[in-house]
N, C-alpha and C positions, 0 to 999 in steps of 0.2 A: 206295983212296979213296972207292969205295964202299961197303963196310961201314962208315966211317966217316960216310958222310953218312947212311946207312940208320937208323946208331944217333943221330944229331940228332933226324932227322925221329920215330923213337919217343919220344924224351925231348919234345919239342914237343908229339907228340900225350897222351903221358899227364900233361904240366903242364897241357894244355886241359882233357883230359879231369876231372884233378883242381880245377883251378879253375873246372868247371861243376860240380861235385859240394859243393861249398863254399858255404855260404851265412851271413852274419850278418846277427842279429835283434837290433835294439835293447830294451831294456827295457820299452818300451812296444809291441812287436811282438809277434805269435804267427804260426809257420808252419802252415797245415795241410798235411799231406804225403799225399801219394796213391801207391798204389804200381798199378801195369796199372790202374788207374783208381778202384781203390777204396779208401776212404779207411781211411787208414793210424794217422797219430797226431797229435796237437797238439805242435809242436816249439818250444824257445825262452824265453826268451830264449838269443842268445850264439852259438855254432859249433853250424850245422849241417850234417852231412854225409849227400848224397844219391846215391843208386845212379841214374848216366847211366843215362838211355833206360825207367829204371823206375821210378823216383819222380818223383812233380812235387809243388811246392810254393806254395799262394797266400799270401799276407803278407795279414795283418790288422790293423789300427791298433786297439787299445784303449782310447787316449784319447778324451775327451769330444768328440764332436762336436756343434757350435752350428751348427744349420740354420736359416737364414730362411724362415719359412712365406708365399708369397705374397699379398696380397690377393686374401680372396675375397668375393663377394658374396653376401651373405647377409640373407634375409628372415628377422626377428624373429616372436615367436609374435602381436604388437600389428601386425603387417604394416606395419612400417618397414622399408624397403630403406637397406643399408647395407656399406659396405667395410669389414671386419675382416683385420687380418693379424697375426700371432705370430711368435715365436722359440723354436724346440726345442731343447732340450739330452738327447743320449740317449748311449751307447757300448754300445761291443760286451761282452758276459759270458761267450758260448761261441762263440769261435771257429768250433767244428764245425758246429754248426746255422745260423751266418750266412753261411756258405759253402757250404751242402748245401742249406737248407732254402728259399734265396729266390736269384734268378739275383741282384740289386744289390740292398743293401740299404736302401744309402744312397738310391735312387729310391726303393726300395717306402717306408720309413719318410716320403717326402717326401708322396709322391701321399697314403698312410691319414692324414696328417697334417692336408692339405688337405680332404678330404671328412670328417675326425671334427670339423674346425674347423665346417665349415657343417652338421653335423649337430645336434651340439648347440649351439650357439649360435640356432639356429633354434627350440629349444625355448624359450629364453625371451625374457622382453621388454626394450624399450630400458632402461628404468632397470634393470633388474637388468644389465645387460653394463656399464653406466657407474658402479655403486653397488655390485656384488657383483663384483668384476673376479677379486679372491683364490679366492673360493668356484667360479668357472668355470674357472680355472688349474689347480685340483686336480683339478676333474672332467675335464679333458679328459688331463691325466696320468696318472690312474688308468687311464682309457678306451685310451689311446693304450700303457700299457705292460704294462695285460692283453692287448691285441691283439698287439704285437711280444713277446712271451716267447719265441712260436713259433720267433722268428726268432735267438733268443739276444741278446737287444737288449733294453737296459733304458732306460727314459725317466725321466729325473732329474727334469726340469723341465719346463713349458712357460708362457709367459707370452706374454699379449695384449699385443701393443704398440700401436698404433693402432684405433682404432674412428670411421671417418670418414664424415658424415653430408652429405647434398646441402643447399645454402642453403637451402632454403623450411622442412625440418626445422630448421635451428639457430633460424630464427626462432619458429618454435612453440614451440621447446623456453626461448629467450629470453622468451615471450608466459607462458609457461605459469609460468614463475619469476618474472617479475615479477607475474604475478597470485595466487602462494603469498604472496609477499612484502607485498603490499597484503592478503590474508584475515590474515597473520599481524599486521600492524600494526592492523587492525580491530578481531580478537579483544583485543589488549592495550591499547587504547585504552575497548575495553568492558569488561574486567576493572577497569581503574581507573574507571571510572565507577561501576560496581556496589562495588569497596570504596570509592569516596567516598561512596556514597549510605548506605550499612551503617555507617559513620562519623557521617554527620549525624544519620542516622537517631539512633545511640546516646548523642552529643550531644543532640538534643532531649529524649531521656529523662531525659536527667540534669537539664537546665534545666528542665525541667515539674515534677521533684520538689521543687527550689529555685528559687525564685522571686524569690531577692537575686541567684542567678547570673545571671540574666536581666537584672537592672537594672546589675552589676557589667559583663556583654559589650556590654549599650548604651553605659556609659560610655567602655568601652574601644576600641570603634568609634569615638565621637565623639572621641575623642583621635586615633585615627587617621587622619580625615577632618581633623582641623584640620591634622594634621601639615601638611599639603599646603596650599600656596601662594593657598586659594583669597579671595577677597574677600569672596563671600557664600557662605554656607549654608545650605541649608533643610532640613530634616530633620523628619519627625513627632516630634511626642511623644505617648510610649504610656500610656495611663491607669494603668498598672503603676504607673509612677513616682507617679503624683499622687493612685493610692487609699490608700497609708498617709499622704498628707501630709491629704487632706480627711477621714477616717477621725480624727484627730488634732484638730482645726479643730473638727470635730462635737461631740468628747469635751470639747471646752475649755469652761470653764463661761463667760457671758457676761457682759463686765465694766459 
């Protein structure tokens, strides 16, 4: 009976040892294997066999990580205080460096993104943050990607989500926008007056060359006035209309 129990115990121990030495890695996972504390190799995906007590493995996920960067207090180049938050997309491309070069690559990437967000946006004015967001996103992505390359991490995209302003700054921006609209309206009105003056000058030049045109224009104006339902019309009689008539009368022979 005792040998049978010993055999069962040995079999159970072998099963436990075999179970502890087997690892199954999914398609998006890799295992960084250490042997006696030293880096051995990167394994996976699939079945990985480890030597119990001698080899240890650290799992690393290769999928894209979506990280929300908390709101940061930023002072812009034109001394405007605002809060800005962003979202960061990155993934591990080198599991060995992601495990060996940094203690916790998720926390390190988050802290680096926060400090970089404050540093980069602080070099730009408020108008640039509001109107040139795509260019700022690209600048942040390039800076973060170059700094996390040593950790085996690839930053694929950075998106600025919100730029929050205080109430006084929102009112100031609204006043500025209103003043800009008024300025554009005045410029458009002035351009219209200039074009109208130019057309009137051209018309005056043409009418000055043709006296008959002035008379026709005068008669046309009278027609427009007569179209209105006025009981009395008072208008000046220009001498240009009487001049040809007086000359004709002077040339006529006396009766």
